[in-house]
N, C-alpha and C positions, 0 to 999 in steps of 0.2 A: 385486583390488588397489585400493588407494586412491591418490590423487594425492599424491606426496611434497610436504611443506610446506617452503617456503623460510623459514628462520629469519632474522629481522631483528636487527641489533644492538640491545641494550637501549635505547640512547639514541634510536635511530630509532623504536622501538616507542612509547616515551613521548611523543615529539613528535608522531608521527602520531596517537596515541590522543587527545592533548589537542586537536589541531586538529579531528579528526573529532567529538569530543564537543561542542566549542563550536559547530561547524556544525550538529550535530544539535539542540542546545538552541535555537539561533537559529531553525531551521526550525520547531520545535515552538511557538515563540512567535508565529509569523506568523498562524495562524488567530485566536487570541485577540486580538491587536493589531488585526487587520482588523475583527473583530466589534465590538470596543469603539469603533473609529473610526467605524463605521457605526451607532452607537447600537443595539447588539444587542437591547435590550428594547423598542425602539420599536414593533414589530409585535405585542407581547404576549409573555408569558413562554414559553408553549409554542412559539410560532413562533420566538422567539429561540433557544430550546434546540435546535429542529430545525435551524436554520441552523448553529449552532455544532457540533452533532453531524455534520452533513454536511461542514463544512470540515475538522474533525479526522479524519473517516473518510477523506476523500480524501488528506489530508496523510500520514496513517499508511500508507495503501495505497501511496503513492508511495515512502515510506521502505522499506516491505516489499519492493517490487519491487527497489529498489536493493540492499538487504541480501541478499536471496535470490539475485539475479543476480550479485552481486559477492562472494559468500561466500568464494570461494577467495582473494581479495585481502584480505578483512577478518579471516579466521581467524588468519593469522600475527600480527596486531596485537592482537586481542581474545581469541584462543583459543576454546575451546568455548562460552564465555559468549555469543558472538555468536549461536549457534544457539538457545540457551535464550531470549535476548532476542527473537529473531526469532519464536519461537513465542508468547511472552507478548504482544508487540506486535501480532501477528496476531490474537490473541484480542480485544484491545481494539479494533482496527480493525473486526473483524467485528461486535462488539457495537454500536459506533457506527453502522455501516452498516445494521444492523437497526433501531436506534433511530430513525434519521432518518425513514424512511417511516411508522413507527408514530406519531411526533409529528406528521407532516404529516397523517396520517389524523385525528388528534384535532382539528387546526385546520380542515381542509377537509371532513372526513367520509370514512368508508371508501369509500362508493360513488363519490364524486367522484375520490378517489385511484385507485381501480381503473379508472375510465373514462378517466383522463388518457392522451392519446395523444401523437403527435409525439415530441419529444426525451425526454419522460418514459419512453417505451418502452425506450430504451437503459438507463435506470436500473433498470427492472424486470428486463430480461434479465440485466444485470450482477449484480443481487442474487441471482437464481436460480443463475447460474454460480458466484457466490461461495460460496453454500451448498454446492454440489457440490464445489468446490475445498477448502473447509474440512473437509468430511466425509472427503474423500480423505486429507487430511493427518492427521486424527484416527484414521483406520482404517488407516494405512500399515503397521501390523504384521500385518495380516490376511494369511494366506498367499496368498489369491487376488488380493490387491491389491498385494503387494510389488513386482512387476515393473512395474506400471503407474501407481502413485500419483503418481510424479513428473511424468509426462506430463499427468495430470489436473490436478495442482497448478499446472502452468504455464499453466493457463487465466488465472491472475492477470495475465499480460501483456495478454491480450485484455480482461479485466475493467477494468483500469486505463484502457485506451483508451476503452472505452465510458463509464465513469464520467467521464472527462475531458470528453468531448463533452456528455454529459447535464448535468453541473453547470456547465460553461462557458456553455452555452446558456440554462440556466434559473436558475442561482444568483443570489441577491440580492447576494452579496458577492464573487463570483469575479473581477470586473473591477476591484476596488479594490486598490490597492497597500497593503501588500506581498503580499497573497494572490495577485494577478495574477502575481507573480514565481514562485510555486509552480507555477502553471499553465504558465508558460514552461519551468520546470525539468523538469516531469514527463515531457514527450516525450523530452527529452535523457536522463533517467534510464532511461526505458523502452528506448530504442534502444541505449544503452550496455550495460545489463544483458542484454538479449536477444542482442546481438552477442557479449558476453563468454561467455554460455552456449553459443552455437553454436560459437565458437572453442574453448572448453574441451572440449566434447564431441568435436569433430573431432581435437584434439590427443590427448586421452585414448584415443580409438579407435585412432589411429595407433600409439601406443606400448603398446597392450594393456591400458590401465587401465580402459576402459569399453567 
């Protein structure tokens, strides 16, 4: 069985949708605004693109956790499109997350990037876990993975925490407003989404839905 959907009045749906879309677009503008504010090209073209890719990867990952963790609340407003958007946005976030270290390797050299320790290690671990999570999502229809892919996919909560620490400690632009606001928002989104998922699972189990 699936969880029954609560239908909102059309007026509420429209107003909620407008507010959420405006908030979404404002959040998406933050990395670009911060990057421009910090003279994004000042360290060279490739390094500038690496910074921008990292900022957008983190922002989109934060949005991904929010959308995935609160899907039950967003679906009555956006319908099935929210899931399709979640998949598309995840693809973009993953691409940017992969692009960031590649560009950093171009700037500093592959050997230097591979040798980086300290807080850089959290980024490396997170990237490997992200690859596993994305593969689980892409292969979710495989019979042997159907029962377990959601649990593997929930590695994204751990990944976001690791990326938060990695980028907050090492990022060139992460302490600059308004990007610093995203870094304050991300833990709230993470805790809220995770709490919602845990409550949802408990409620669904209680009533025989899961």
